[in-house]
C-alpha positions in Angstrom: 5.9 3.2 14.7 6.0 5.1 11.5 3.7 8.0 10.5 1.6 6.0 8.1 0.8 3.4 10.7 -0.1 6.0 13.3 -2.3 7.8 10.8 -4.0 4.6 9.8 -4.6 3.6 13.4 -6.1 7.0 14.1 -8.2 6.7 11.0 -9.6 3.4 12.1 -10.9 4.9 15.3 -12.2 8.1 14.0 -15.9 8.4 13.6 -17.1 10.4 10.6 -18.3 14.0 11.2 -21.8 12.8 11.5 -23.4 9.9 13.5 -26.5 10.2 11.2 -27.9 7.0 9.9 -27.3 6.5 6.2 -30.7 5.0 5.8 -32.2 7.7 3.6 -29.6 7.6 0.8 -31.6 6.5 -2.2 -29.6 4.9 -5.0 -30.4 4.1 -8.6 -28.4 1.2 -10.2 -26.9 1.4 -13.7 -29.7 -1.0 -14.9 -32.5 1.2 -13.3 -32.9 -0.8 -10.1 -33.6 1.3 -7.1 -32.3 0.6 -3.6 -31.7 2.4 -0.4 -28.6 2.1 1.9 -31.1 1.0 4.6 -31.5 -2.3 2.6 -27.9 -3.1 3.6 -28.6 -2.8 7.4 -27.0 -5.7 9.2 -24.0 -5.7 6.9 -20.8 -3.7 6.8 -21.1 -1.3 3.8 -18.0 -0.1 1.9 -19.4 2.7 -0.2 -16.9 4.4 -2.5 -18.0 7.7 -4.0 -16.4 8.2 -7.4 -16.6 10.3 -10.6 -16.2 8.8 -14.0 -13.5 11.2 -15.0 -11.4 10.8 -11.9 -8.0 9.2 -12.5 -7.7 7.7 -9.0 -11.2 6.4 -9.1 -10.3 4.5 -12.3 -7.2 3.1 -10.7 -9.1 1.9 -7.6 -11.5 -0.3 -9.7 -9.2 -3.4 -9.5 -8.9 -3.2 -5.7 -12.7 -2.8 -5.3 -13.2 -5.7 -7.7 -11.0 -7.9 -5.5 -12.9 -6.9 -2.4 -16.2 -7.6 -4.0 -14.9 -11.1 -4.9 -13.2 -11.6 -1.5 -16.4 -10.8 0.5 -18.7 -13.1 -1.5 -20.1 -10.7 -4.1 -22.2 -8.9 -1.5 -23.8 -12.2 -0.3 -22.0 -12.4 3.0 -21.7 -9.8 5.7 -19.9 -7.1 3.7 -21.4 -5.0 0.8 -19.1 -3.3 -1.7 -20.7 -0.6 -3.9 -19.6 2.4 -5.9 -21.7 5.6 -5.9 -21.4 8.4 -8.4 -23.4 11.5 -7.3 -22.2 13.6 -10.2 -22.7 11.9 -13.5 -25.6 10.5 -15.5 -26.5 6.8 -15.3 -25.4 6.3 -18.9 -22.0 7.7 -18.1 -21.7 5.4 -15.1 -22.7 2.4 -17.2 -20.0 3.3 -19.8 -17.4 3.7 -16.9 -18.4 0.2 -15.7 -17.9 -1.3 -19.2 -14.6 0.5 -19.9 -12.9 -0.3 -16.6 -14.3 -3.8 -16.0 -16.2 -3.0 -12.8 -17.6 -6.2 -11.2 -19.2 -4.6 -8.1 -22.6 -2.8 -8.2 -22.5 0.8 -9.3 -25.2 3.3 -8.4 -26.1 7.0 -9.0 -26.9 8.8 -5.8 -28.2 12.4 -5.5 -25.4 14.6 -4.3 -27.7 16.5 -2.0 -28.4 13.3 0.0 -24.7 13.0 0.9 -24.9 15.8 3.5 -25.6 13.5 6.5 -22.4 11.7 5.5 -20.5 15.0 5.6 -20.8 15.7 1.9 -18.4 14.4 -0.9 -15.7 16.9 -1.7 -13.1 14.7 -3.3 -13.2 11.5 -5.3 -12.6 8.8 -4.5 -14.0 9.0 -1.0 -14.8 5.7 0.8 -17.3 5.6 3.6 -17.5 2.5 5.8 -20.9 2.0 7.5 -21.2 -0.5 10.4 -23.9 -3.1 10.7 -26.2 -0.7 12.6 -26.1 1.7 9.6 -23.8 4.3 11.2 -21.0 5.7 9.1 -17.8 5.0 11.1 -14.8 5.7 8.9 -14.4 8.1 6.0 -11.3 8.1 3.8 -10.8 10.6 1.0 -8.4 9.4 -1.7 -7.4 6.0 -3.1 -7.0 3.2 -0.6 -4.8 0.1 -0.8 -6.4 -3.3 -0.6 -4.8 -4.1 2.7 -6.1 -0.8 4.2 -9.6 -1.6 3.0 -9.4 -5.0 4.6 -8.0 -3.7 7.9 -10.8 -1.1 8.1 -13.5 -3.8 7.4 -12.0 -6.1 10.0 -12.1 -3.3 12.6 -15.9 -3.0 12.0 -16.7 -6.7 12.3 
């Protein structure tokens, strides 16, 4: 078994540094709509934290677009969203337009990411189970197959 496979298997079974519920993470969409991660309870949430100036975040957009389409545009049991805790909503809106983002983008207050272990690098993807518990945290760009494998492990 190669190192990458061993690392990935360990990653699947690691629980994030906190078992805190993500329920109090308030989000503001690029069109002004407000939501809370609690609204997604009962679904697996793939929440990718990004920064509009991050090269790897820009490169990850096509993969997240595919996942969003694959899992029924958030109408099935998996929700795919992007969250930028750093930039202004206008900058996030411009990012969506420039890179052809199809999945919902939100602004989230950086201080609210503490229960998730904070966000120290972008992209960082956090996978939240159906009970609302963050289960897997992956800093850095992820391949489509790795996203799918992690999602399947949470179903």
